[in-house]
C-alpha positions as CSV (number, residue, x, y, z in Angstrom):
1,M,21.9,-24.6,-8.7
2,E,18.2,-23.9,-7.9
3,K,16.6,-21.3,-10.1
4,E,15.5,-18.2,-8.2
5,Q,11.8,-17.7,-7.9
6,M,10.0,-15.1,-10.0
7,L,8.1,-12.6,-7.9
8,D,4.9,-10.7,-8.7
9,L,5.8,-7.9,-6.4
10,V,8.7,-6.4,-4.4
11,S,7.6,-3.8,-1.9
12,M,10.1,-1.4,-0.3
13,G,9.6,0.5,3.0
14,D,8.5,0.0,6.5
15,L,7.8,-3.2,8.3
16,M,6.9,-2.2,11.8
17,I,4.7,-2.5,14.8
18,D,1.4,-0.7,15.3
19,F,0.3,-0.6,19.0
20,S,-3.4,-0.3,18.5
21,C,-5.5,1.1,21.3
22,V,-8.2,-1.5,22.2
23,G,-9.8,0.3,25.2
24,K,-9.1,0.7,28.9
25,N,-8.7,-1.8,31.7
26,D,-10.7,-1.7,34.9
27,E,-8.4,1.0,36.4
28,G,-8.9,3.2,33.4
29,R,-5.5,2.7,31.8
30,L,-5.2,2.4,28.1
31,L,-4.6,-1.1,26.6
32,F,-2.7,-1.6,23.4
33,E,-2.4,-4.6,21.1
34,R,0.7,-5.4,19.1
35,N,-0.1,-5.5,15.4
36,P,2.5,-5.8,12.6
37,G,2.1,-3.3,9.8
38,G,3.7,-0.8,7.4
39,A,1.9,0.3,4.3
40,P,4.2,-1.3,1.6
41,M,4.3,-4.6,3.5
42,N,0.6,-4.6,4.0
43,V,0.3,-4.4,0.2
44,A,2.7,-7.3,-0.2
45,A,0.8,-9.3,2.5
46,Q,-2.5,-8.8,0.6
47,L,-1.0,-10.0,-2.6
48,S,0.5,-13.0,-0.8
49,R,-2.8,-13.9,0.8
50,L,-4.3,-14.1,-2.6
51,G,-1.7,-16.5,-3.8
52,G,0.9,-14.2,-5.3
53,K,4.6,-14.2,-4.7
54,A,6.0,-11.1,-2.8
55,G,9.3,-9.9,-1.6
56,G,10.1,-7.1,0.8
57,I,12.9,-4.6,1.1
58,C,13.0,-3.4,4.7
59,C,15.1,-2.8,7.8
60,L,14.4,-4.0,11.3
61,G,16.1,-3.4,14.6
62,R,18.0,-6.3,16.2
63,D,15.5,-6.7,18.9
64,E,12.4,-8.7,20.0
65,H,10.1,-6.8,17.6
66,G,12.5,-7.1,14.7
67,E,13.0,-10.8,15.1
68,Y,9.2,-11.3,15.4
69,L,8.6,-9.4,12.2
70,Y,11.3,-11.2,10.2
71,D,10.0,-14.6,11.2
72,L,6.4,-13.5,10.4
73,A,7.4,-12.2,7.0
74,K,9.4,-15.3,6.1
75,N,7.5,-18.1,7.6
76,E,3.9,-17.0,7.9
77,L,3.5,-14.7,4.9
78,G,6.0,-16.5,2.7
79,F,7.8,-13.3,1.7
80,D,11.1,-13.5,-0.2
81,V,13.3,-11.9,2.5
82,T,16.4,-11.6,0.5
83,N,16.5,-7.8,1.2
84,A,15.3,-7.8,4.8
85,Q,18.1,-6.0,6.6
86,F,18.9,-5.6,10.3
87,T,20.5,-2.6,12.1
88,E,22.2,-2.4,15.5
89,K,21.9,1.4,15.4
90,V,18.2,1.8,16.3
91,G,15.3,-0.3,17.4
92,T,12.4,-1.5,15.3
93,R,10.0,1.2,14.4
94,F,6.6,1.3,16.2
95,L,3.7,3.7,16.5
96,F,0.6,4.1,18.6
97,V,-2.7,4.0,16.8
98,Y,-6.1,5.3,18.0
99,F,-9.6,5.1,16.5
100,D,-12.5,7.5,16.5
101,Q,-16.2,6.5,16.6
102,D,-16.2,5.7,12.9
103,K,-13.2,3.4,13.3
104,E,-11.0,5.8,11.4
105,R,-7.5,5.7,12.7
106,S,-5.0,8.3,13.8
107,F,-1.4,8.0,14.6
108,T,0.6,9.7,17.4
109,N,3.5,11.8,16.3
110,Y,5.8,9.4,18.3
111,K,9.5,10.3,17.9
112,G,10.9,6.9,18.4
113,S,13.4,4.7,16.6
114,R,13.2,4.5,12.9
115,S,14.7,1.3,11.7
116,D,12.6,1.6,8.5
117,L,14.8,4.5,7.4
118,M,18.1,2.6,7.7
119,I,17.9,0.4,4.6
120,E,21.4,0.4,3.2
121,A,22.1,0.6,-0.6
122,S,25.3,-1.3,-0.2
123,E,23.4,-4.3,1.2
124,L,20.8,-4.5,-1.5
125,D,20.6,-7.7,-3.7
126,L,19.3,-6.1,-6.9
127,S,18.6,-9.5,-8.4
128,Q,15.4,-9.6,-6.3
129,I,14.1,-6.5,-8.3
130,R,15.2,-7.9,-11.6
131,R,13.0,-11.0,-11.1
132,C,9.8,-9.2,-10.1
133,K,6.9,-7.8,-12.2
134,V,6.1,-4.8,-10.0
135,F,8.2,-2.6,-7.7
136,N,6.1,-0.8,-5.1
137,Y,7.4,2.1,-3.0
138,T,6.1,5.0,-0.9
139,P,7.1,8.6,0.1
140,L,9.3,7.0,2.8
141,S,11.8,6.6,0.0
142,F,12.4,10.3,0.0
143,E,13.7,10.7,3.5
144,F,16.9,12.2,2.2
145,D,18.7,12.5,5.5
146,Y,18.6,8.7,5.9
147,P,20.1,5.7,4.1
148,I,16.8,4.7,2.7
149,A,16.9,7.5,0.1
150,K,20.1,6.2,-1.6
151,A,18.8,2.6,-1.4
152,A,15.5,3.6,-3.0
153,E,17.2,5.5,-5.7
154,L,19.3,2.4,-6.6
155,A,16.3,0.1,-6.4
156,L,14.2,2.3,-8.6
157,A,17.0,2.7,-11.2
158,E,17.3,-1.1,-11.3
159,A,13.5,-1.5,-11.8
160,H,13.6,1.0,-14.7
161,S,16.6,-0.7,-16.2
162,A,15.0,-4.1,-16.0
163,G,11.6,-2.9,-17.4
164,V,9.8,-3.6,-14.1
165,M,6.6,-1.7,-13.6
166,T,6.5,0.7,-10.7
167,A,3.6,1.2,-8.3
168,F,3.1,4.2,-6.0
169,D,0.7,5.4,-3.4
170,S,1.5,9.0,-2.2
171,N,-0.8,8.4,0.9
172,Y,-1.0,12.1,1.8
173,R,-1.5,12.8,5.5
174,F,0.0,16.2,6.2
175,P,1.9,19.0,4.4
176,Y,5.6,18.5,3.8
177,E,7.9,21.0,5.3
178,D,10.8,20.0,3.0
179,M,10.0,21.1,-0.5
180,K,12.6,18.7,-1.9
181,V,10.6,15.8,-0.5
182,Y,7.4,17.4,-1.9
183,H,8.8,17.6,-5.4
184,A,10.2,14.1,-5.2
185,V,6.7,12.7,-4.3
186,Q,5.3,14.7,-7.2
187,D,7.8,13.2,-9.6
188,A,7.0,9.7,-8.3
189,I,3.3,10.3,-9.0
190,Y,4.0,11.3,-12.6
191,S,6.5,8.5,-13.1
192,A,4.7,5.4,-11.9
193,Q,2.7,3.0,-14.1
194,I,0.3,1.9,-11.3
195,L,-1.1,4.6,-9.1
196,K,-3.5,4.8,-6.1
197,L,-4.5,8.3,-5.2
198,S,-7.2,10.1,-3.1
199,Q,-8.8,13.5,-3.4
200,D,-6.3,14.9,-0.9
201,D,-3.4,13.5,-3.1
202,I,-4.6,15.2,-6.3
203,R,-5.3,18.5,-4.5
204,Y,-2.0,18.6,-2.7
205,F,0.4,17.2,-5.3
206,M,-1.3,18.0,-8.6
207,K,-3.3,21.1,-7.7
208,E,-6.3,19.4,-9.2
209,E,-9.9,19.3,-8.0
210,N,-11.3,17.2,-10.8
211,V,-10.3,13.5,-10.7
212,F,-11.0,13.0,-14.4
213,S,-8.7,15.9,-15.3
214,A,-6.0,14.5,-12.9
215,C,-6.3,11.0,-14.4
216,E,-6.1,12.2,-18.0
217,K,-3.0,14.2,-17.1
218,L,-1.4,11.1,-15.5
219,L,-2.3,8.8,-18.4
220,A,-0.8,11.2,-20.8
221,G,2.5,10.5,-19.1
222,N,3.7,7.1,-17.7
223,A,0.6,5.9,-15.9
224,K,-1.1,2.8,-17.3
225,I,-3.8,2.6,-14.6
226,V,-4.9,5.1,-11.9
227,A,-7.0,4.0,-8.9
228,F,-8.9,6.8,-7.2
229,T,-10.1,5.6,-3.8
230,M,-12.8,7.4,-1.7
231,G,-13.3,5.1,1.3
232,T,-17.0,4.4,1.8
233,S,-17.8,6.4,-1.3
234,G,-16.2,3.8,-3.5
235,S,-13.5,3.8,-6.1
236,L,-12.7,4.8,-9.7
237,L,-10.3,2.9,-12.0
238,Y,-9.1,4.8,-15.0
239,T,-7.0,3.6,-18.0
240,H,-6.5,4.7,-21.6
241,K,-9.5,2.6,-22.7
242,G,-12.0,4.2,-20.2
243,W,-13.0,4.3,-16.6
244,S,-15.3,2.6,-14.1
245,Y,-16.7,3.8,-10.8
246,R,-17.8,1.1,-8.3
247,P,-19.5,1.7,-5.0
248,A,-18.1,0.4,-1.7
249,Y,-19.5,-2.5,0.4
250,R,-21.1,-2.0,3.7
251,V,-19.5,-4.2,6.4
252,N,-19.1,-4.0,10.2
253,A,-15.7,-2.2,10.2
254,L,-13.5,-2.4,13.3
255,D,-10.2,-1.0,11.9
256,T,-9.6,0.9,8.6
257,T,-5.8,1.0,9.0
258,G,-5.0,-1.3,6.2
259,A,-7.9,-0.8,3.8
260,G,-6.1,1.3,1.2
261,D,-3.1,-1.1,1.3
262,S,-5.5,-4.1,0.9
263,F,-7.0,-2.4,-2.2
264,M,-3.6,-1.8,-3.7
265,G,-2.4,-5.3,-3.0
266,A,-5.5,-6.8,-4.6
267,L,-5.1,-4.5,-7.6
268,I,-1.5,-5.5,-8.2
269,Y,-2.4,-9.1,-7.8
270,L,-5.1,-9.0,-10.5
271,L,-2.9,-6.9,-12.8
272,T,-0.1,-9.5,-12.5
273,H,-2.2,-12.6,-12.8
274,E,-5.1,-11.7,-15.2
275,T,-3.6,-9.6,-17.9
276,D,-0.3,-9.2,-19.8
277,N,-1.2,-5.7,-20.9
278,I,-3.0,-3.3,-18.6
279,E,-3.8,-1.0,-21.5
280,E,-6.0,-3.7,-23.0
281,L,-8.3,-4.0,-20.1
282,S,-11.9,-3.2,-21.0
283,V,-14.4,-1.2,-19.0
284,L,-16.1,-4.5,-18.0
285,D,-12.7,-5.7,-16.8
286,L,-12.3,-2.5,-14.8
287,E,-15.8,-3.0,-13.2
288,R,-14.9,-6.5,-12.1
289,I,-11.5,-5.4,-10.8
290,G,-13.0,-2.5,-8.9
291,D,-15.6,-4.6,-7.2
292,F,-13.0,-7.2,-6.2
293,C,-10.6,-4.5,-4.8
294,N,-13.5,-2.7,-2.9
295,A,-14.6,-6.0,-1.4
296,C,-11.0,-6.8,-0.4
297,A,-10.6,-3.5,1.3
298,A,-13.9,-3.9,3.1
299,A,-13.0,-7.3,4.3
300,S,-9.7,-6.0,5.7
301,T,-11.6,-3.7,8.0
302,M,-13.6,-6.4,9.8
303,K,-10.8,-7.4,12.2
304,R,-8.3,-5.2,14.2
305,G,-4.9,-4.8,12.7
306,S,-3.5,-4.5,9.2
307,L,-0.8,-6.9,7.9
308,L,-2.1,-10.0,9.6
309,V,-5.8,-9.4,8.6
310,M,-5.4,-9.0,4.9
311,P,-8.3,-11.2,3.6
312,A,-8.1,-14.4,1.7
313,L,-10.1,-15.1,-1.4
314,S,-12.9,-16.8,0.5
315,Q,-13.4,-13.8,2.7
316,I,-13.5,-11.5,-0.3
317,E,-16.0,-13.7,-2.1
318,H,-18.2,-13.7,1.0
319,V,-18.3,-9.8,0.9
320,L,-19.0,-9.9,-2.8
321,K,-21.9,-12.3,-2.3
322,T,-23.5,-11.0,0.9
323,A,-22.5,-7.4,1.7
324,P,-24.8,-4.6,0.5
325,R,-23.5,-1.7,-1.5
326,I,-23.2,1.7,0.1
327,E,-25.6,3.5,-2.1
328,T,-23.9,6.6,-3.5
329,Q,-25.1,8.7,-6.5
330,F,-22.0,9.0,-8.5
331,D,-23.2,12.0,-10.3
332,K,-23.3,13.8,-7.0
333,I,-19.7,12.7,-6.2
334,H,-18.7,13.6,-9.7
335,K,-19.9,17.2,-9.1
336,T,-17.5,17.5,-6.1
337,F,-14.5,16.7,-8.2
């Protein structure tokens, strides 16, 4: 019997379609481009593009979009699709995406099918989680009125039991009406070993203004590394050994939809390939990792889309070698924390 492949990452959540607005036709009607996406699968796609081994836990509708996404994940991205489920109850999830003059995206509050919430606990093959290094999940796991919540609870328990590291990005966009969900996201932030947070995240979920205070609080708990991302203002990596701020790279950005996910995917890739102990990373290591993740995120914005435009190593190296830094005085940023 063939031995099952070890995975660097298993990502749980939405694999979906973003219909990205690309302008208007000659009659003034909006034109949209079909782009596969979904934050946790973007993370997995980035790790895969860098040569890592990723698996996905997701649910798709039994329709044209679902079949397309399954084939894409399995055959183009090389995902382990052991836990890619299908549902007959609803169609594959999709959203409409629009961009402002700075290429920042916004999503319509479209109330369509939500296949991503239909992951069934009874259909999970938990061996996929036991053979991975990192289990990555998102606030989608706390949609308690849907099957995904029970599935996520089971998957997370298996990860903890097997000693698998957990990664979490709270990805705050709007206030939660359900305080049960709010507190579940809070608990996830304080429980994960690998975290990616923004200023909005620490304000909303931790009631903190100062990033250093927030990081110290997290590192006093379960966190091994905290990535604090600030878009064009750069990023900060914080561990028990110290911290490193790195400025962002200036590129011709077309679509920022997957930039944060690209950063997270690159971070998990480096943490699973270049060290056996995150807590032993030096400040110089953090500087190098921060530069690489910033360059990766920047490169991901240079084409439209998210999942399919996660950059390869050659594209990241090109940004590292040729793109200028976005000059930011960190002491000024520091004062805003």
